[in-house]
N, C-alpha and C positions, 0 to 999 in steps of 0.2 A: 549491228553492234550498237548503233546509237539508240535503237529502240530498247535493247537489252539494258543499256546503261540507264536510260530514263526509267525503266521499270524498277530497277534496283533503287533508284533515287526516290521514287514514289513510295516503295515499300519502307524505306528508311524513314520517310517523313510520317507515315501513318502508323507504324508499329510503335506502341508506347514504350518509353524507356524510363526505368525507375531512377529518379533523381531526388536526392535528399537535400533539403535546404538548411540543415543544421550547420553551425559555424565550424571552422577548422580549429578555432581556439575557444575555450570556455573557462569560466572560473570553476576551479575544483574547491568546493566549499568545506565540507566536514562539519558544518555547524549543526548543533543539536536543534531539533524542531519538534513542536507538538503538531499533531494531525487531527483534524475533525472532518469526518465524512457524513453526509446526510442522504438518506434514501427518500424517494418521492412518496413512499407509503410505508407504514409500520410493518415490520417483519416479525413473525412468530419465532421465538427463540427457546421456548420452553413452556411448562405448565405446572400447576399445583392442584392438589385435591381440595374440593369443597364438598363437605358431607359425603365423603367417599366417592365423589364423582370427579372424573377427570375428562375434560373436554377433548383432549387429543386421543384418548382411548375410546371414547363413546361418540365420536363424530368423524367426518371425513377430513378434518383439518390436520395438517402436519407441520412439524418444525421446518422453517424456511419459506412457508407460504406468506405472500404479501396480502395484507388486508386492504381492500379497496373501498368497501361500503359496509356500514351497519344499517340494515334495512335499506332505505333509499338515501341515506346520508353518506356522502363521500367523506373519507377520512384520509388525512395526509400525515398525521403525527400520532404518537402514542397518546398524547393528551386529547386528540380528537376522538379516539376510540373510547377513552374513559368518559368523556362528556356525553357521547352518543348513548352509552350504556346507562348513564345516570338519568337520561331523559326518557327512558323506556317506561311504559305504563303497565307492562305485563312481562312474563318470564320467557316469552318466545322471541327469538331474534334470527333474522336471516343475514348471514355473513357472506359477502361477495369477496372472493379472494383470487389471487393469481398464482399459478404454479407452472413452471416451464413455459412461460409466455402464453398460457391459456387461462381463460377466466372460468371460474366455477362458483356455485352457490351451495351453502349448507345451512339448513335451519336447525337451530339448537335450542335446548331449554337451559335457561340460566338458573343459577342457584344463589341464594342470598348468603353473604358473609356479613354478619351483623344485621343491619337494616337495609343494606344496599345489595343490588344485583351485581355479580361479578362474573367475568368470563372464565376466570381461572387460567388465563394466558399470561405468560411473560412476553412482552413485545418490545421491540426496539426500532427506533428510527434514526439513531445516531451512533457512530462508533468513534472512539478516540484512542490515540496512542502516541508513542514517542519513537522517533527515528532520526536519521541523519540526512541532511540535504547533500545530494551528490554534486550537482553542478548548477550553474546559472549560465544560460546562453545569453550573453550581453546583447548581441545583435537582434535577437528575436524577443528578448525579455521573457524568456521561458525558463522553467526549472524542471529538474527530475530528481527523484528521491527514492529511497528504500531498496530498489533493485528486485523487488518481488511484489506480488499482489497483497492487499490487505484482506485477511480472512476473518469472517465472523466466527468466533470460537464455537458457539452452540450449533450453528448450521454446518460448520466445517466447509464453507464455500466462500467464494469471492464476494465481498460486500458490494451489492448493486447500488452504486451511488448516483446521485444527480448533481449535488453541489458539495463543495468542501473547501477547506482552507488549511494552510500551514502557518504556524505562528511561533513566537518566541518561547523557548524552553530552556531551563537552566538545570544542569545536572547537580543534584544535591548529594548523592552517594552512589556507590556501586555495590551490588550484590554479586560477589565473585562467582565465576563459573567453576564447576568441578566436573570431572569426567562423569557423564551420565546425567548431569543436572546443570544446564546452561543458566548463567546468572542474568542480570539485567541492569540497565541504567535506571536509577530512580531520579525523577525529575519533577520540577515544579514549572508548570506551563502558564503562560499569560495569553489567553485567547483574544485579548483586546489589542495585542501587538502583532498584527497580521503581516506576514511576509508575501503571501501569494494566494491565488485561488486555484484549487484542484479541479481539473477538468476530466481526468481519466484515472481509473484504478485498473491496472493491467498486470499481466504475469511478469512484466519487466520493470514494474515500479509505478509510482504515481507521478503525474505530469500536469503542468498547468502554467498559468501566467504569473510571473514574478512582479508584484505590484509595489514593493517597497523600494527605497533608494538602492541602486546598484552599488555594492561595496567596491571600494578601491582595492582590489586584490589581484594577485598574480594570475595571469592567463596561462593555461596549460594547453599544449597541442593535443588534439584528439587523435589517439593512436589507433590504427587498424589492427586487427588480430595478428597479421603477419609481422607487425613491428614489435610485438610483445616477446620478451625473452624470459627463459627460465632463470631463476636466481633472485638477486636482490631487488626489492621494491619497498614500498611503504604505504601506509594508510593514514588518512587524515580523519581525526575524530575528536570528540570531547569526552573526557572522563571526569572533569571537575569544573563546575561553573559553566562559563561560556568560552573557555579557552581552547581553541582548536590546536591540537598538537600532532606531530608527525611521529609515527612509530614504525619500526622496521619489521618487514615480513620477508619470507622466502617463497618464491613461486615454484611449486613442485611439478605441476602439470597444466597443460593448456588443452582444452577440448573444444574443437570447432563444431562438433556435431550436436551440442546441446543448445537450447534456446536461452537458458539461464545459468546453468552451472558450468561456466566456461573456464574459470581460473581456480585451480586448487592451490592453496597456500598454507603456510604455517607461520605463526607468530614467533619471531625470534627476539623481539625487543624485551629485555629483562624487566624494564620498568612497567611495561604494559602487562606482562605475565604476572608480576608481583601484585599489581593493583586489581586486575580483572580476572586472572586465570585464563586469559585468552580472549575469545570472542564472546560477547554478551549481547542479549537482546537490547535493541536500541542502537546497535552499531550498524544495522542494516542501512545501506546507502553510503557508508563511509567510502569516499573516493580512493581508488588504488592508483598510486603514482609510481612511475618508473622514469627516472631522469627528469626531464621537463615535460613528460607526457602524462596525460590522464588515460589510463588503460581500462578501467572498470570500476566496479563498486562492490563492496562486501554485501552478500545477501543471505548466506546460510552459514550456520555453525555445524560442525560434526559433533553430534550430541555425545558420543562416547569418547571423543578426543577433542576437547574444547579449545586446544591451542591451534586447531586446524579449522579452516573454513573455505567456503566457495565465494567466488565473485563472478559477476556478469560482465561481459564486454561492454565498455562504454558506448560502442557503436550500436550494440543491440538496444540499449536504452534510448539513444538519440533517434534511431530509426523508428522505434515504437512511438516515440513522441510525435514524429512526423506523420505517422499513420492515424 
């Protein structure tokens, strides 16, 4: 019996146990933010014709490829690519690129646009947008926002970032949502007023270190999914200037089996419905509050019924941040 007990104890000690270090209480923000993410290499997002020649039609390159080198010159930004092309002495160039984590090369013939050789490629190394800051974990000085990944529109895939930042953003107007046509927050952002550094772009949101002064704001208890109730709740968001307001919603359904679409809700607040038509782009990340608990974050709108949307469990965001 002693040997059996000792064996169980040893097993208990060596089997890893998942322990998450996020705090039991966080600041539920609702603050409007600007976002900038940068890739480690420029990404092909499109092309245009030069003398009826299109590089994506007549070479192995595709939208979504990362450009690593022009001939033997490493390139890290779109400006690097343009400079490398300008330095060429002939119309042949070898492009080293990455696709699905594998490296390839393609030798192509350039065509002149005016007096200069051009690739005919649209390339991008930076992506910017507007969203809502979900939470600040005061103990860890970390943040989470958005509630879903940032997609590059042309490639329709998650933007592969290496660095990023969140910064001050002021809502200047609202383009109202209508069924079949979600609206958006129109905002003016100040990239010199940085709130934090983005470390991850994931399916559950963006996460990073909060580097600005921690605001003196109410702390909300982090609720687990079994503590969430159907019925009355609210969201925190900005629809004018920098003023975070609380608006009423009604939770219709809770889904434990989804990674991101966990909370189905409808907007019941007449003021929000009148001003926005329901959920608009830029509200993603707006914290969902029930009582004194933070339970999730708005992350999707139902396109055909814009007074309804989805939210992700706050615990899913916090656990993703820990990973």
